[in-house]
C-alpha positions in Angstrom: -18.0 73.1 16.4 -20.9 74.1 14.4 -18.3 75.4 11.5 -16.7 72.0 11.2 -20.2 70.4 11.1 -21.4 72.8 8.2 -18.1 72.3 6.3 -18.1 68.4 6.3 -21.6 68.5 5.5 -21.0 70.9 2.8 -18.4 68.4 1.5 -20.6 65.6 1.7 -23.3 67.1 -0.4 -20.8 68.3 -3.1 -19.5 64.5 -2.9 -23.3 63.1 -3.3 -24.4 65.6 -6.3 -21.2 64.7 -8.3 -21.9 60.8 -7.6 -25.7 61.2 -8.8 -24.6 63.1 -11.7 -21.4 60.7 -12.5 -23.1 58.9 -15.2 -24.6 61.9 -17.2 -21.1 63.7 -16.7 -19.3 60.5 -18.1 -21.7 60.5 -21.1 -20.6 64.1 -21.5 -17.0 62.9 -21.5 -16.2 64.8 -18.3 -12.8 64.3 -16.9 -14.1 62.9 -13.2 -10.8 63.1 -11.9 -10.4 67.0 -12.7 -13.6 67.9 -11.6 -13.0 66.1 -8.3 -9.8 67.8 -7.9 -11.4 71.4 -8.8 -14.4 70.7 -6.1 -11.9 69.8 -3.6 -9.5 72.7 -4.1 -12.3 74.9 -3.7 -13.6 73.2 -0.9 -10.2 73.8 1.0 -9.9 77.1 -0.5 -13.3 78.1 1.1 -12.2 76.8 4.4 -9.2 78.7 4.6 -11.0 81.7 3.3 -13.6 81.3 6.4 -10.4 80.4 8.4 -11.7 77.1 10.0 -9.4 74.8 11.5 -10.5 71.3 10.9 -8.1 68.9 12.1 -10.5 66.0 10.9 -10.2 67.4 7.4 -6.2 67.3 6.9 -5.4 64.5 4.3 -9.2 64.0 3.9 -10.3 62.1 0.7 -13.0 62.9 -1.9 -14.1 59.7 -3.5 -10.8 58.4 -3.0 -8.6 61.6 -4.0 -6.7 63.5 -1.1 -5.6 67.0 -1.3 -1.9 65.8 0.0 -1.7 63.4 -3.3 -2.5 67.0 -5.5 0.9 68.6 -6.4 1.1 72.6 -6.2 1.6 73.0 -9.8 -1.6 70.8 -10.5 -3.4 73.1 -7.7 -2.3 76.3 -9.6 -3.6 75.0 -13.0 -6.6 73.6 -11.4 -7.6 76.7 -9.5 -6.8 78.9 -12.9 -9.1 77.0 -14.9 -11.5 76.8 -12.1 -11.7 80.4 -12.2 -11.7 81.2 -15.8 -14.9 79.2 -15.9 -14.2 78.1 -19.7 -13.8 74.2 -19.4 -16.7 71.8 -19.1 -15.5 70.6 -15.9 -14.9 74.2 -14.5 -18.4 75.0 -15.5 -19.9 71.9 -14.0 -17.8 72.8 -10.8 -19.6 76.2 -10.6 -22.9 74.5 -11.3 -22.7 72.2 -8.4 -21.2 74.8 -6.0 -24.2 77.3 -6.8 -26.8 74.3 -6.2 -25.2 73.4 -2.8 -25.3 77.1 -1.9 -28.9 77.4 -3.0 -29.8 74.2 -0.8 -28.5 75.7 2.2 -30.6 78.5 1.9 
């Protein structure tokens, strides 16, 4: 049960950080949908890597986006972009994830 709570809290923290940064990100022409999808895919991958089973997360949404609505080709493309860390959205996603990790310590 602790893992479920921790994962849900981490997802909420990601969403809250993005929401607070949204005006700045939009001014810098960030593609918010792409950024949110990257974070959502990272979140799902993190859960899978930890082998957590979270029935409440199935079909969950991240600011109106649902992982079920992202096609497999989009997931592969976004994950590759996230891993390469070359685009503005990927760099922001990595920075937000590092920030959340620091908050947890």
